[in-house]
C-alpha positions, 0 to 999 in steps of 0.5 A, spaced: 482 543 558 489 541 553 493 545 553 498 545 546 497 541 540 491 536 541 493 528 540 489 528 533 493 534 530 499 532 533 499 525 530 497 529 523 503 532 524 507 527 524 505 522 519 506 528 514 513 529 517 513 521 515 516 521 522 518 513 524 512 508 526 515 508 533 515 515 534 506 516 533 506 510 537 511 513 543 507 520 542 500 516 542 502 513 549 505 519 552 498 523 550 495 517 554 498 517 560 497 525 561 490 523 559 491 518 565 494 523 570 488 528 569 484 523 570 486 520 576 488 527 580 480 529 579 479 521 581 483 521 587 478 527 589 472 522 588 468 518 593 470 511 591 465 505 595 469 500 598 465 494 596 470 495 589 472 488 589 478 485 584 474 482 579 470 489 578 478 491 576 480 485 572 474 487 569 475 494 568 483 493 566 481 489 560 475 494 558 480 500 558 486 496 555 479 494 549 477 502 549 484 504 549 486 500 542 479 503 539 481 510 541 488 509 538 485 506 531 480 511 531 486 517 532 491 513 527 485 513 522 482 520 522 490 522 521 490 517 515 483 520 512 486 526 513 493 526 509 490 521 503 484 526 503 489 532 502 494 527 497 489 526 492 486 533 492 493 535 491 494 531 485 488 532 482 489 539 481 495 537 479 493 533 473 488 535 467 482 529 467 478 532 462 481 532 456 482 525 453 488 522 452 491 522 444 493 515 444 497 518 438 502 523 441 503 519 448 509 522 451 517 518 453 514 515 458 509 511 455 508 506 449 502 502 448 501 498 453 503 502 460 500 510 459 504 514 464 503 522 465 510 526 463 509 529 471 508 523 476 512 525 481 507 526 485 505 520 485 511 519 491 506 522 496 502 517 495 508 512 496 509 514 502 501 514 504 501 507 502 508 505 506 504 508 512 498 505 512 500 498 510 505 498 516 498 499 520 494 495 517 499 490 517 500 490 525 492 490 527 493 498 529 487 499 524 483 494 521 482 493 514 475 494 514 475 501 518 480 504 511 475 500 506 469 504 509 473 511 511 476 511 504 469 511 501 466 515 506 471 520 503 468 519 495 460 519 498 460 521 505 454 520 510 451 525 512 454 524 519 461 524 517 466 529 520 469 530 513 465 536 509 464 535 502 465 529 497 472 528 494 471 527 487 471 519 484 479 517 484 482 510 483 487 512 488 483 510 493 483 503 490 490 503 489 491 503 495 486 498 497 489 493 493 496 495 497 492 491 503 490 486 498 497 484 499 497 482 506 495 475 507 490 476 513 485 481 509 486 477 503 484 471 506 480 474 512 475 480 510 476 480 502 475 474 501 469 473 506 466 479 503 467 476 496 464 469 498 458 473 501 454 479 498 460 483 495 459 489 499 466 492 498 467 490 491 460 494 490 463 499 493 469 499 489 466 499 483 463 506 486 469 509 487 472 507 479 474 513 475 473 511 468 474 518 465 482 517 469 485 511 464 482 516 458 484 523 460 490 526 458 494 525 464 491 518 465 496 513 469 496 505 468 500 505 475 494 508 478 488 507 474 488 500 473 488 498 481 481 496 480 482 491 475 488 488 478 484 488 484 480 482 480 485 479 478 488 478 484 482 476 487 480 471 481 481 465 486 476 468 490 471 470 486 465 466 486 462 464 479 466 469 475 462 468 469 457 472 473 459 477 476 459 482 471 451 480 471 451 481 479 455 489 478 453 492 471 458 497 473 464 492 472 461 494 464 465 500 464 472 498 468 473 490 465 474 493 457 482 494 460 482 488 462 487 485 457 491 491 458 493 488 465 493 481 462 499 483 457 503 486 463 503 480 465 505 475 459 510 481 456 514 480 464 513 472 463 516 472 457 521 477 459 524 473 464 523 465 461 529 469 456 532 472 461 532 479 458 531 483 465 529 490 461 523 490 466 526 488 472 533 493 471 527 499 470 532 503 468 526 508 464 520 510 466 515 506 462 519 499 464 518 501 471 511 502 471 510 495 468 514 491 473 510 496 478 503 494 476 505 486 475 506 487 482 499 488 484 497 482 480 499 477 483 502 476 490 509 475 491 511 474 484 515 481 482 520 481 488 522 473 488 524 475 480 527 480 483 531 477 488 533 472 483 535 477 478 539 482 484 543 475 487 548 472 483 546 466 480 553 465 476 560 465 477 561 472 474 567 475 478 569 481 478 575 486 480 574 492 484 582 496 485 586 489 484 586 482 484 585 481 491 579 485 492 573 481 488 565 481 488 560 477 484 557 481 479 549 481 481 543 484 478 542 492 477 535 495 479 533 502 479 531 505 485 525 508 481 522 500 480 523 499 487 519 505 489 513 504 486 512 496 486 506 495 490 508 496 499 507 488 499 513 487 495 518 491 497 517 487 504 517 481 501 523 483 498 526 485 504 525 478 507 528 474 502 534 478 502 535 478 510 532 470 510 537 467 505 542 471 505 544 475 512 541 471 517 547 466 516 554 466 521 557 464 515 556 470 512 552 471 505 549 465 502 549 465 494 545 461 489 551 458 487 557 454 489 563 459 487 569 461 490 566 467 496 568 474 494 574 477 498 
């Protein structure tokens, strides 16, 4: 028998502690080594026939590696599902999704095209979960289809599922899946195949959609427009756009809110074209959430725009303490905006910074040919 906490509990604890992914994989690897030693100790007292040949040994090693990969995926998926369910239920307890939203009495975080509840700090927990889930899917530790099926089972559990009691429908699950749509191999793989085929995953997304949340007192457009944003993100892969509403009648409860995402996208594009950067600066809650919502609609539009805003495009040299100490002034982006854009956008922005500025022997590369700061 195992002594101490099980591997499942240990990995779950590491996820709750926001441990680095390297530490999580190291914990799994150490547990596997311990398990192998225990099995080897038992096997040493077991008779093994001499006819055991190298081909059989090679096949066994391949099977063992594949089995270990499946075990790691199942372990991570169980731990992630447990954490996701815990966070979603916590948010549900903090929010009022029963009382209707009074649009004439919006709080200071909201305006006509963006609704943000007065208390939205709880979303930091969802951002943490999304970062972890994105990493595991990006590096093939957990298959996307397995994540989709598990989140669907949290809302509509199977009879044999180990998770007892169904959580209420919640748009947070759709928001999490949308983060994964921005992984190229997910979008061009299982998602595209589903939309080109029987559209089972799309149908399950529509079943998970909670139309009550977007019209409730604690509506949060970043979360509650996730389904509409997913449809926009995958528009090129949807066959027969005009007929999709007939194939999926439940689309009728979600699509009336689709114009909101297109208005936000138009506002973002118009401001960027006019070189007005209020939405990119994200100084207030409403502006930050508008940009974060737009980041879910199109691949890389927001991170690319953020990079061109952050890195100086004009020679505007400022002084620090004296004439000998200067710097090129670029854009200033609020951390709240960076926290809430989609996870793929954060990765893309980091890639641009490293590739365009830091991966050079001569130092940072700017968009201008002016003199470098000293």
